[in-house]
C-alpha positions in Angstrom: 75.4 110.4 119.4 77.2 107.6 117.6 75.4 105.5 115.0 75.5 101.7 115.2 78.0 101.7 112.2 80.4 104.0 114.0 80.1 101.8 117.1 81.0 98.7 115.1 83.9 100.5 113.5 85.3 101.6 116.8 85.0 98.0 118.1 86.9 96.7 115.1 89.7 99.3 115.5 90.0 98.3 119.2 90.1 94.6 118.6 91.9 94.1 115.3 95.6 94.7 114.5 96.5 97.1 111.6 97.3 94.1 109.3 93.9 92.5 110.2 92.1 95.8 109.5 93.8 96.1 106.1 93.0 92.5 105.4 89.3 93.0 106.2 89.1 96.2 104.0 90.8 94.3 101.1 88.4 91.4 101.4 85.4 93.7 101.3 86.7 95.4 98.2 87.4 91.9 96.6 83.9 90.8 97.3 82.6 94.0 95.5 84.8 93.2 92.5 86.9 96.3 93.1 90.5 96.7 92.0 93.1 96.9 94.7 96.5 98.5 95.0 97.4 95.8 97.5 96.0 92.6 98.8 96.1 91.7 102.5 99.7 91.8 103.7 101.5 88.6 104.5 103.0 89.3 108.0 106.6 88.3 108.5 107.1 85.6 111.1 108.0 87.1 114.5 109.6 85.7 117.6 108.6 86.6 121.1 110.8 89.4 122.3 112.0 90.1 118.7 112.8 93.7 117.9 113.4 95.3 114.5 117.1 94.7 114.5 116.5 90.9 114.9 114.0 90.6 112.0 115.1 88.9 108.8 116.1 91.4 106.1 116.2 91.3 102.3 118.0 94.1 100.3 118.1 94.9 96.6 120.9 97.2 95.4 122.5 98.4 92.2 125.8 100.0 91.4 126.0 103.8 91.3 126.0 103.9 87.4 122.6 102.1 87.4 121.1 104.2 90.2 118.3 105.5 87.9 116.8 102.0 88.2 115.9 102.8 91.8 113.0 104.9 90.4 112.5 103.4 86.9 112.3 99.7 87.6 112.9 98.7 91.2 112.0 95.3 92.7 108.7 95.6 94.5 106.4 93.5 96.7 104.5 91.0 94.6 101.2 92.7 95.5 102.3 95.5 93.1 102.3 93.0 90.2 98.9 91.4 90.5 98.0 90.3 86.9 95.4 92.5 85.2 93.2 89.5 84.3 93.0 88.7 88.0 92.2 92.2 89.0 89.4 92.5 86.4 87.8 89.1 87.2 84.5 88.9 89.1 84.6 87.3 92.5 81.5 85.2 91.6 80.6 83.6 88.3 76.8 83.5 88.8 75.0 86.4 90.5 71.4 85.4 89.6 68.9 83.1 91.3 70.6 79.7 90.8 72.0 79.6 94.3 69.4 81.5 96.3 68.1 78.4 98.0 71.5 77.7 99.5 72.6 79.2 102.9 74.6 82.4 102.3 78.0 80.9 103.3 77.6 77.8 101.0 76.3 80.0 98.2 79.4 82.2 98.4 81.7 79.2 98.4 80.0 77.3 95.6 79.6 80.5 93.4 83.1 81.9 93.7 85.7 82.2 91.0 89.5 81.7 91.3 89.7 85.3 92.5 88.5 83.9 95.9 91.0 81.1 95.9 93.3 81.6 99.0 96.1 79.5 97.5 96.3 81.7 94.3 95.9 84.9 96.3 98.7 83.9 98.7 100.9 82.9 95.8 100.4 86.3 94.1 101.1 88.3 97.2 104.1 86.5 98.5 107.6 87.7 98.0 108.9 90.3 95.5 108.9 90.7 91.8 112.1 91.5 89.8 111.0 93.6 86.8 113.0 93.9 83.6 115.4 96.8 83.9 115.3 97.9 80.2 113.7 97.1 76.8 115.0 94.1 75.0 114.5 93.1 71.4 115.5 89.5 70.8 115.7 87.8 67.4 115.8 84.0 67.3 117.1 81.8 64.5 116.3 78.3 63.5 119.8 77.1 64.4 119.1 78.0 68.1 121.2 81.1 68.1 119.9 84.6 68.7 120.8 88.3 68.5 119.6 91.1 70.8 119.4 94.9 71.1 119.0 97.1 74.2 119.4 100.8 74.9 122.4 99.9 77.1 124.9 97.3 76.0 125.9 96.7 79.6 122.6 94.9 80.0 123.8 91.8 78.1 122.1 88.6 77.1 124.1 85.4 77.3 123.4 81.8 76.7 124.7 78.6 78.2 126.2 76.0 75.9 123.5 73.7 74.6 125.4 70.7 75.8 124.6 71.8 79.3 120.9 71.2 78.9 120.2 69.3 75.6 119.1 66.1 77.5 116.7 68.1 79.7 113.1 67.2 78.6 112.0 70.8 77.8 110.1 70.0 74.7 108.6 73.1 73.2 111.3 75.5 74.5 113.8 76.1 71.6 116.3 78.4 73.2 117.8 79.3 76.6 118.6 83.0 77.4 120.4 84.4 80.4 119.4 88.0 81.4 122.4 89.6 83.1 120.8 91.5 85.9 122.2 94.8 87.3 120.4 94.0 90.6 122.0 92.4 93.6 120.1 90.7 96.5 121.3 90.2 100.0 119.4 88.4 102.8 120.1 87.8 106.5 122.4 85.0 107.4 120.7 81.6 107.1 118.2 82.9 104.5 118.0 82.0 100.8 115.7 83.1 97.9 113.5 81.0 95.7 113.4 82.4 92.1 110.1 81.4 90.6 108.5 82.1 87.2 105.6 84.6 87.2 103.2 81.7 86.3 99.9 83.5 86.5 101.0 86.2 84.1 100.6 83.6 81.4 103.3 84.6 78.9 103.4 81.4 76.9 106.4 82.4 74.8 108.9 82.2 77.6 109.4 81.4 81.3 112.0 82.0 83.9 113.7 78.9 85.1 113.0 78.3 88.8 115.9 77.8 91.3 117.3 78.6 94.7 120.1 81.0 95.6 121.8 81.2 99.0 121.5 85.0 98.9 123.3 85.5 102.2 126.5 84.3 100.3 125.8 84.9 96.6 124.1 88.1 95.6 123.6 88.3 91.8 120.0 88.0 90.4 120.6 86.9 86.8 117.6 85.3 85.2 117.8 82.2 83.0 114.8 81.8 80.8 113.5 79.3 78.2 111.9 80.6 75.1 109.5 78.7 72.8 110.3 80.8 69.7 112.2 78.8 67.1 112.4 81.8 64.8 111.3 85.4 64.9 111.5 88.5 67.1 110.1 89.2 70.5 110.2 92.6 72.3 110.2 92.7 76.1 109.6 96.2 77.5 111.1 97.6 80.7 109.0 96.7 83.7 108.0 93.2 82.5 107.8 91.0 85.6 110.6 88.5 85.2 110.5 86.4 88.3 109.3 86.1 91.9 112.0 86.5 94.6 110.7 84.6 97.7 113.0 84.6 100.7 113.0 81.7 103.2 115.0 80.5 106.1 117.1 77.4 105.5 116.2 74.7 108.1 115.8 71.0 108.5 112.5 69.2 109.0 111.7 65.9 110.7 109.5 64.0 108.3 106.7 62.0 109.9 104.4 59.9 107.6 101.8 57.8 109.5 98.3 56.5 109.7 96.0 59.0 111.3 95.9 58.8 115.0 92.8 59.3 117.2 93.8 62.9 117.7 94.3 63.3 113.9 90.8 61.9 113.2 89.3 64.3 115.7 91.0 67.2 114.0 89.8 66.0 110.6 86.2 65.6 111.8 86.2 69.0 113.3 87.7 70.6 110.2 85.1 68.9 107.9 82.3 69.9 110.2 83.0 73.6 110.0 84.7 73.9 106.6 81.5 74.4 104.7 80.6 77.4 106.9 84.0 79.1 106.8 85.7 78.3 103.5 84.7 81.3 101.5 86.2 84.7 100.6 89.8 85.7 100.1 91.2 83.9 103.2 89.4 80.6 102.6 90.6 77.7 104.8 92.4 80.3 107.0 89.0 81.3 108.4 88.4 77.8 109.8 88.8 77.6 113.6 91.5 75.1 114.5 92.6 74.8 110.9 95.8 72.9 110.0 98.7 75.1 110.8 
């Protein structure tokens, strides 16, 4: 005879998709403060009648001479590079009696840390991370020049002429360095990639410069970075997360800016009425029925 727990589990398996089941399991682990190998997957957009051959594709590849990187330091889904501080953070900052008079849903919402913030979670699990392909030792000099050492001289460091960026208001960043990447990236026609700094890893000495590459036409993944060091040495080990690679489809949008219509007001009222009940946990506003989408 099945227990009530087994009955509930069977019902969940029958009614939820595999992605939804994984999301539920991940959320339960998050709420217990457990470490995760993955967060909830972000499903790729699909089109009715779409098959695997029609789905958008992103590829990373290296030349034969660098094939060892396929195992040593391959690009990986962003979920593999969740910062340690984020993994180790409690989901709630106050577990004692301060909030016991509140309804459970409100207590969870008011008592949660940034580990429950859906915007940060979605940022950390979206796209792919390009890790550093070898160790680098970089020595900066006061005149803005630098020298570098790596185990493989093919993995060069370059720098753009200072005249190209000297009027850019980047106060605090003393030097610009270009990491010549062995990785190539190719996306489906009509798709590009956003190259973004790994902001929440909080390496305050340097940051990748954000940009967009039409990766269906141009396939290199060189990383330009700004360094704060005016003088001294920094060592970046292989595997250091360098940048997020986030693919997106190039398309035009119709911009519509207007005063809220009666329909808009109804939607806002409905949203505010239920938001306090549902905005909690790792999916946040995504739990609200009829949320903005």
